[in-house]
C-alpha positions in Angstrom: 92.2 54.6 89.4 94.8 55.4 91.9 98.0 57.5 92.3 100.1 55.6 95.1 98.3 56.0 98.2 95.6 58.5 96.9 92.6 57.4 95.1 90.9 59.4 92.6 87.1 59.3 92.8 85.5 58.5 89.4 82.2 60.5 89.6 81.1 62.8 86.9 81.5 66.1 88.7 85.2 65.3 89.7 85.9 64.2 86.2 84.6 67.5 84.9 86.6 69.2 87.3 89.9 67.5 86.5 89.0 68.1 82.8 89.0 72.1 83.5 91.8 72.0 85.7 93.9 70.0 82.9 92.6 72.7 80.2 93.4 75.5 82.7 97.0 74.5 83.9 98.9 74.9 80.6 97.1 78.3 79.9 98.2 79.5 83.5 101.9 78.6 83.1 102.4 81.9 81.0 100.6 83.8 83.6 102.5 82.4 86.4 105.9 83.0 84.7 104.9 86.9 84.2 103.6 87.1 87.8 107.2 85.7 88.9 108.7 88.3 86.7 106.5 91.2 88.0 107.6 90.0 91.6 111.1 90.1 90.5 110.7 93.6 89.3 108.9 94.6 92.3 111.7 93.3 94.3 114.4 95.4 92.5 112.2 98.6 92.5 112.0 98.1 96.5 115.6 97.7 96.2 116.0 100.8 94.1 113.6 102.8 96.3 115.9 101.9 99.5 118.8 102.9 97.9 117.5 106.3 96.6 116.1 107.0 100.1 119.6 106.4 101.5 121.4 108.5 99.0 118.6 111.2 99.5 119.2 111.2 103.1 123.1 111.5 102.7 122.6 114.4 100.2 120.3 116.3 102.5 122.8 115.6 105.6 125.7 117.2 103.5 123.6 120.1 102.6 122.9 120.8 106.2 126.6 120.5 107.0 127.4 122.8 104.0 124.8 125.4 104.9 127.0 127.5 107.2 129.9 127.5 104.8 127.4 128.6 102.1 126.0 131.2 104.2 129.5 132.7 105.2 130.5 132.9 101.5 127.3 134.5 100.5 127.6 137.2 103.3 131.2 137.9 102.1 130.1 138.1 98.5 127.6 140.3 99.6 130.0 142.6 101.7 132.3 142.8 98.5 129.6 143.7 96.4 128.8 146.5 98.6 132.3 147.7 98.8 132.3 147.7 95.0 129.3 150.2 95.0 130.9 152.5 97.5 134.3 153.0 95.5 134.0 154.5 91.9 136.5 152.9 89.5 136.9 149.9 91.9 134.1 148.1 89.8 136.2 148.4 86.5 139.4 146.9 88.1 137.4 144.2 89.2 135.9 143.4 85.9 139.3 143.6 84.5 140.8 141.0 86.9 137.5 138.8 86.2 138.5 139.0 82.4 142.0 138.1 83.0 141.2 135.2 85.3 138.6 133.7 82.4 141.2 133.8 79.8 
């Protein structure tokens, strides 16, 4: 038996191997398809991970830039809270203003 230039030996062990392969190939096609889909999912996950890492770095960079501003306003708030405690009646006025702002 021959296929083009390749001649296939007709010994018994080769025939058994060929038969086993012929039985395995149809069963392996779904597995191969599943593996291909798994590879596609892995590629998508890798892309997601890169995008997530990039976004995380951008957020951290923004937080580093914003920290001095946040610290400044935190300090100002603490200063105002200290002033409110020092002057009696001042706290009631602040609460009244907050009430009007919320409306």
